[in-house]
C-alpha positions in Angstrom: -20.6 -13.8 24.9 -24.3 -13.5 24.0 -23.8 -9.8 23.2 -20.9 -10.7 20.8 -22.9 -13.4 19.2 -25.8 -11.0 18.6 -23.7 -8.1 17.3 -21.4 -10.1 15.0 -24.0 -12.8 14.2 -21.6 -15.6 15.0 -24.1 -18.5 14.8 -25.4 -17.2 11.5 -21.9 -17.2 10.1 -21.2 -20.7 11.6 -18.4 -19.5 13.8 -17.7 -19.0 17.5 -15.9 -16.5 19.8 -12.9 -18.8 20.2 -12.6 -19.4 16.5 -12.8 -15.6 15.8 -10.2 -14.7 18.4 -7.9 -17.5 17.1 -8.4 -16.1 13.5 -7.6 -12.6 14.7 -4.4 -13.8 16.4 -3.4 -15.6 13.3 -4.0 -12.6 11.1 -2.1 -10.3 13.4 0.9 -12.6 13.6 1.1 -12.7 9.8 1.1 -8.9 9.6 2.9 -7.9 12.8 6.1 -7.5 10.7 4.6 -4.3 9.3 5.3 -2.7 12.7 9.0 -3.0 12.2 9.4 -3.1 8.4 7.2 -0.2 7.5 9.0 2.4 9.8 12.3 1.2 8.5 11.2 1.9 4.9 9.8 5.4 5.6 12.9 6.2 7.8 15.1 6.5 4.6 13.3 9.8 3.9 14.4 11.3 7.3 11.2 10.4 9.2 11.7 9.4 12.8 11.5 5.6 13.1 9.7 5.7 16.5 7.2 8.2 15.4 6.3 6.2 12.3 6.0 3.1 14.5 3.4 4.8 16.7 1.5 6.2 13.6 1.5 2.7 12.1 0.1 1.0 15.1 -2.6 3.6 15.8 -3.8 4.0 12.2 -3.9 0.2 11.8 -5.8 -0.2 15.1 -8.3 2.5 14.2 -8.9 1.4 10.6 -9.3 -2.2 11.6 -11.6 -1.2 14.4 -13.9 0.6 12.0 -13.8 -2.5 9.7 -14.8 -4.6 12.7 -17.6 -2.5 14.1 -18.9 -0.7 10.9 -18.4 -3.2 8.1 -18.3 -6.4 10.3 -15.8 -8.3 8.1 -12.6 -10.1 9.2 -10.3 -7.8 7.2 -7.3 -6.2 8.8 -5.9 -2.9 7.6 -2.4 -1.4 7.9 -0.1 0.8 5.8 0.3 -1.0 2.5 3.6 -2.6 1.4 4.6 -1.6 -2.1 2.8 1.8 -2.0 5.1 2.7 1.0 8.1 2.0 -1.2 6.7 4.5 -3.7 6.1 6.9 -0.8 9.7 6.6 0.4 12.0 5.9 -2.6 10.2 7.7 -5.4 8.4 10.7 -3.8 10.1 11.0 -0.4 13.7 11.0 -1.7 12.8 13.3 -4.6 10.6 15.9 -3.0 10.7 15.1 0.7 8.5 13.0 3.0 6.3 16.1 3.6 5.1 16.2 0.0 4.4 12.4 0.0 2.4 12.7 3.3 0.3 15.6 2.1 -0.5 13.7 -1.1 -1.6 10.6 0.9 -3.8 12.9 3.1 -5.6 14.4 0.1 -5.9 11.0 -1.5 -7.7 9.7 1.6 -10.2 12.6 1.4 -10.8 11.8 -2.2 -11.3 8.2 -1.3 -14.0 9.1 1.2 -15.8 11.2 -1.5 -15.6 8.3 -3.9 -17.0 6.0 -1.3 -20.0 8.2 -0.7 -20.6 8.4 -4.4 -20.1 4.6 -4.7 -17.6 4.9 -7.5 -15.3 2.2 -6.1 -18.4 0.0 -5.4 -19.4 0.3 -9.1 -15.9 -0.8 -10.1 -16.1 -3.8 -7.8 -19.5 -4.9 -9.1 -18.5 -4.4 -12.7 -15.6 -6.9 -12.6 -16.8 -10.3 -14.1 -17.1 -13.3 -11.8 -14.4 -15.2 -13.6 -11.9 -12.4 -13.0 -12.9 -12.2 -9.3 -12.0 -15.8 -8.9 -8.8 -15.1 -10.8 -8.0 -12.2 -8.5 -8.4 -14.6 -5.5 -6.1 -17.2 -7.1 -3.6 -14.5 -8.2 -3.4 -13.1 -4.7 -2.9 -16.7 -3.5 0.2 -17.0 -5.7 1.3 -13.5 -4.6 1.0 -14.3 -0.9 3.0 -17.6 -1.3 5.7 -15.7 -3.2 5.8 -13.1 -0.5 6.2 -15.8 2.1 9.0 -17.6 0.3 10.8 -14.3 -0.3 10.4 -13.3 3.4 11.8 -16.6 4.4 14.8 -16.5 2.0 13.6 -19.7 0.2 13.3 -17.6 -2.9 15.7 -14.8 -3.8 15.0 -11.9 -6.1 17.3 -10.0 -8.5 20.0 -12.6 -8.5 22.8 -12.4 -11.2 21.5 -15.1 -13.5 17.8 -14.7 -13.3 15.0 -12.5 -11.9 14.3 -15.0 -9.1 16.0 -18.1 -7.9 16.3 -20.6 -5.1 17.7 -19.3 -1.8 20.7 -20.6 0.0 19.8 -24.0 1.3 22.7 -23.9 3.7 21.1 -20.9 5.5 19.8 -21.5 9.0 16.9 -19.2 8.2 15.9 -21.1 5.1 16.1 -24.5 6.9 13.9 -23.1 9.7 11.3 -21.9 7.2 11.2 -25.3 5.4 10.9 -27.1 8.7 8.2 -24.6 9.9 6.3 -25.1 6.7 6.3 -28.9 7.2 5.1 -28.5 10.8 2.3 -26.1 9.7 1.2 -28.5 6.9 1.1 -31.4 9.4 -0.9 -29.4 11.9 -3.3 -28.3 9.3 -3.6 -31.8 7.8 -4.5 -33.1 11.2 -7.2 -30.4 11.7 -5.4 -28.8 14.6 -7.1 -25.5 15.7 -4.9 -22.5 15.1 -2.5 -24.4 12.9 -1.2 -21.3 11.1 -0.6 -19.4 14.3 1.1 -22.4 15.9 3.3 -22.6 12.7 4.4 -19.0 13.2 5.2 -19.6 16.9 7.0 -22.8 16.2 9.2 -21.3 13.6 10.0 -18.3 15.8 10.8 -20.6 18.8 13.2 -22.7 16.6 14.9 -19.4 15.5 15.4 -18.4 19.2 16.9 -21.9 20.0 19.2 -21.7 17.0 20.4 -18.2 17.9 21.0 -19.3 21.5 23.1 -22.2 20.1 25.2 -19.7 18.2 23.8 -20.3 14.7 23.5 -17.4 12.4 19.8 -16.5 11.9 18.9 -13.6 9.6 15.6 -12.0 9.2 15.4 -11.1 5.4 13.6 -7.8 5.9 15.4 -6.6 9.1 18.8 -8.1 8.8 20.5 -9.7 11.8 19.0 -8.9 15.2 18.1 -10.8 18.4 14.9 -12.9 18.2 14.6 -12.7 22.0 12.8 -9.6 23.2 15.1 -7.2 25.0 12.2 -5.9 27.2 8.5 -6.1 27.8 7.0 -2.7 28.2 7.7 0.7 26.5 5.8 3.9 26.1 4.9 4.7 22.5 7.1 7.5 20.8 5.5 10.8 19.9 4.3 11.6 16.4 4.9 15.3 16.8 7.8 15.4 14.3 6.0 13.6 11.4 2.3 14.6 11.5 0.3 16.2 8.6 0.5 19.7 10.1 4.3 19.6 10.0 4.2 18.3 6.4 1.6 20.9 5.2 3.6 23.8 6.7 6.8 22.5 5.0 5.1 22.2 1.5 3.5 25.6 1.8 6.7 27.4 2.7 9.3 25.4 0.8 7.5 25.1 -2.6 9.7 22.2 -3.6 7.3 20.6 -6.1 5.2 22.0 -9.0 1.4 21.7 -9.1 1.5 19.3 -12.1 4.1 17.1 -10.5 2.1 17.0 -7.3 -1.1 16.0 -9.2 0.8 13.2 -10.9 2.1 12.0 -7.5 -1.5 12.2 -6.1 -3.0 10.3 -9.0 -0.4 7.5 -8.7 -1.2 7.0 -5.0 -4.9 7.1 -5.8 -4.7 4.7 -8.7 -2.5 2.0 -7.1 -4.5 2.1 -3.8 -7.9 1.8 -5.5 -7.0 -1.4 -7.4 -4.8 -2.9 -4.7 -7.7 -2.6 -2.2 -10.4 -3.8 -4.6 -8.2 -6.8 -5.6 -7.5 -7.7 -2.0 -11.2 -7.5 -1.0 -12.2 -9.6 -4.0 -9.6 -12.2 -3.3 -10.3 -12.7 0.4 -14.1 -12.4 0.0 -14.2 -15.0 -2.7 -12.2 -17.4 -0.6 -14.4 -16.8 2.5 -17.6 -17.2 0.5 -18.8 -13.7 1.2 -19.7 -12.9 -2.4 -23.4 -13.5 -3.4 -24.5 -15.4 -6.5 -23.9 -12.2 -8.6 -20.4 -11.8 -7.3 -21.3 -8.8 -5.1 -20.2 -8.2 -1.6 -22.8 -7.1 0.9 -21.8 -3.9 2.9 -19.0 -3.3 0.3 -19.3 0.5 0.7 -18.6 0.2 4.4 -15.5 -1.8 3.7 -14.2 0.8 1.3 -15.0 3.6 3.6 -13.1 1.9 6.4 -9.8 1.9 4.4 -10.5 5.5 3.2 -10.9 6.8 6.8 -7.9 4.7 7.8 -5.8 6.5 5.2 -6.8 9.9 6.4 -6.1 8.9 10.1 -2.7 7.4 9.1 -1.6 10.4 7.1 -2.7 12.8 9.8 -0.5 10.9 12.3 2.5 10.4 9.9 2.3 7.3 7.8 1.6 6.2 4.2 -1.6 4.8 2.7 -3.6 2.4 4.9 -5.2 -0.4 3.0 -6.9 -3.8 3.4 -4.2 -6.5 3.8 -4.0 -9.7 1.8 -2.7 -11.4 5.0 -6.3 -11.2 6.2 -6.7 -14.4 4.3 -4.7 -16.2 7.0 -7.4 -15.5 9.5 -10.1 -16.4 7.1 -8.3 -19.7 6.4 -8.6 -20.8 10.0 -12.3 -19.8 10.3 -12.5 -16.1 10.7 -15.9 -14.9 9.3 -17.0 -11.8 11.2 -15.9 -8.4 12.5 -14.8 -10.1 15.8 -11.7 -11.3 14.0 -10.9 -7.8 12.9 -11.7 -6.5 16.5 -9.1 -8.9 17.8 -6.5 -7.7 15.3 -7.4 -4.0 16.2 -6.9 -4.7 19.9 -3.5 -6.4 19.3 -2.3 -3.4 17.2 -3.3 -1.1 20.1 -1.6 -3.4 22.7 1.5 -3.4 20.5 2.0 0.3 21.1 3.0 -0.5 24.7 4.7 -3.9 24.2 6.8 -3.0 21.2 9.9 -4.8 22.5 8.0 -8.1 22.2 6.1 -7.5 19.0 9.0 -6.1 16.9 11.0 -9.2 17.5 8.6 -11.4 15.4 10.8 -12.1 12.3 9.4 -12.0 8.8 10.7 -15.5 8.1 8.4 -16.9 10.9 5.4 -15.7 8.9 6.5 -17.6 5.7 5.1 -21.0 6.5 1.5 -19.9 7.0 1.6 -17.6 3.9 2.6 -20.6 1.8 -0.5 -22.5 3.1 -2.7 -19.5 2.6 -1.7 -19.3 -1.1 -2.7 -22.9 -1.4 -6.1 -22.2 0.1 -6.8 -19.3 -2.2 -5.8 -21.2 -5.3 -8.5 -23.8 -4.8 -11.2 -21.7 -6.4 -9.4 -21.6 -9.7 -11.4 -24.6 -10.8 -14.4 -22.3 -11.1 -12.9 -20.5 -14.1 -14.1 -21.7 -17.5 -10.7 -21.9 -19.3 -12.4 -23.4 -22.4 -13.9 -20.0 -23.1 -10.8 -18.0 -24.2 -12.6 -14.7 -23.5 -12.9 -15.7 -19.9 -9.9 -18.0 -19.5 -7.1 -15.8 -21.0 -8.0 -12.7 -18.9 -8.2 -14.8 -15.8 -4.8 -16.4 -16.6 -3.2 -13.0 -17.1 -4.7 -11.7 -13.9 -3.3 -14.6 -12.0 0.2 -14.7 -13.4 0.9 -11.0 -13.5 0.3 -10.4 -9.8 3.3 -12.4 -8.5 5.5 -11.6 -11.5 5.0 -7.8 -11.2 4.7 -7.9 -7.4 1.5 -5.9 -7.7 -2.2 -6.8 -7.3 -3.1 -3.7 -9.4 -1.0 -4.8 -12.4 -2.8 -8.1 -12.5 -6.1 -6.4 -12.6 -4.9 -4.1 -15.3 -3.8 -6.8 -17.7 -6.8 -8.9 -17.0 -9.2 -6.0 -17.6 -7.6 -5.0 -20.9 -7.5 -8.5 -22.3 -11.1 -9.1 -21.2 -12.3 -6.1 -23.2 -10.1 -6.8 -26.2 -11.0 -10.4 -26.5 -14.8 -9.8 -26.1 -14.6 -7.2 -28.9 -12.5 -9.2 -31.4 -14.6 -12.3 -30.9 -17.9 -10.4 -31.6 -19.1 -10.6 -28.0 -18.9 -6.9 -27.2 -22.4 -6.9 -25.6 -20.9 -8.9 -22.8 -18.6 -5.9 -21.9 -20.2 -3.5 -19.4 -19.6 0.3 -19.6 -17.5 0.4 -16.4 -15.1 -2.3 -17.7 -14.8 -0.4 -21.0 -13.9 2.8 -19.2 -11.4 1.0 -17.0 -9.7 -0.6 -19.9 -9.3 2.8 -21.6 -7.8 4.3 -18.5 -5.5 1.3 -18.1 -4.3 1.6 -21.7 -3.7 5.3 -21.3 -1.7 4.6 -18.1 0.5 2.0 -19.9 1.1 4.3 -22.8 2.0 7.1 -20.3 4.5 4.8 -18.6 6.0 3.8 -21.9 6.5 7.5 -22.8 8.1 8.2 -19.4 5.2 10.0 -17.7 
């Protein structure tokens, strides 16, 4: 215990071993769904589900371990949602999963280079404090939206509107609503581990309902038993999906041109840079890690951890590994050091051998804590000076565009462009630093390219 205290500086961060482990359990429970959802997404390209499951667990454990030991922050890493859909449905189905995997591997190597040259660190530091607060609030809304969609309380792409209320007659939706109330009550009464207990309570109610013959559906995985069918299983081999298989295929098949490959590579690189930076800003702001100038100590170590994670993940056979917004769940219950991340890493490693248990955690059971996490992260919005339109409007656009576009990166894009434009047209161009100006130009070029179909 004393060794852990000294290494992670628990007393200095006003936390304890018990609190950190609880925080790690809470974070893991909110992202454990990735172990079943992610392989299912990549499997549409022809990749072996079991192999991707193993690659997902190992790369998540390795990257999060590096975050714990090297960066010493309570951030969990895993293959990113959203970017995995681009991997599978846009690149994988068009050119083959081998092309997508090779692009992710090269992207990871570029990330490592950018980390050494502190390019991403410069981008992080250049973002104004008001936008950093806005990113935190925007991610809060985004996380809540994800939770409500995972639980079926909100439906997307319905006939009459882009989103709408889910089926209130659904057993799943009723369970989520009851679970959310339970979680709120537990949190309101200052019960330790309230978010984790909310997940377990919702899952337990689902098992009871299934046993009673009620129809319980997991939104992401469809209908399946919420009761584990076993306890122990050896992890499947990654032999069929690793980077060496992918590289050999691309070299001999030549099924993509150089220009097309560069575009694919740049897209992976672009989205991951700003998704990761946005997540780190949001969770760090909420946890109080940022200094008075809005900078994060040891930032380069954080960025290097996800870069190395991406290389490890692509080597084994999975898409881009990134820092997860669900890390905010652990932060919300007191996680402040790398011991939280170390706990998450250990659980990812354990999940390799106890997959029958872990893969039965339904996505709807994680909905209640995600709703609460969104509330926690919205609290800092009062720090934004909305009376100053050059600060308030960019902050507002950053917040609102994240859930509406289902992308952290898009929120940062619209916030950055509006920040630069408003500062210039109001005669306050001296308040715009060079990095923000360059970013705005790149973002405008990207939007123009998208409009023209590139």
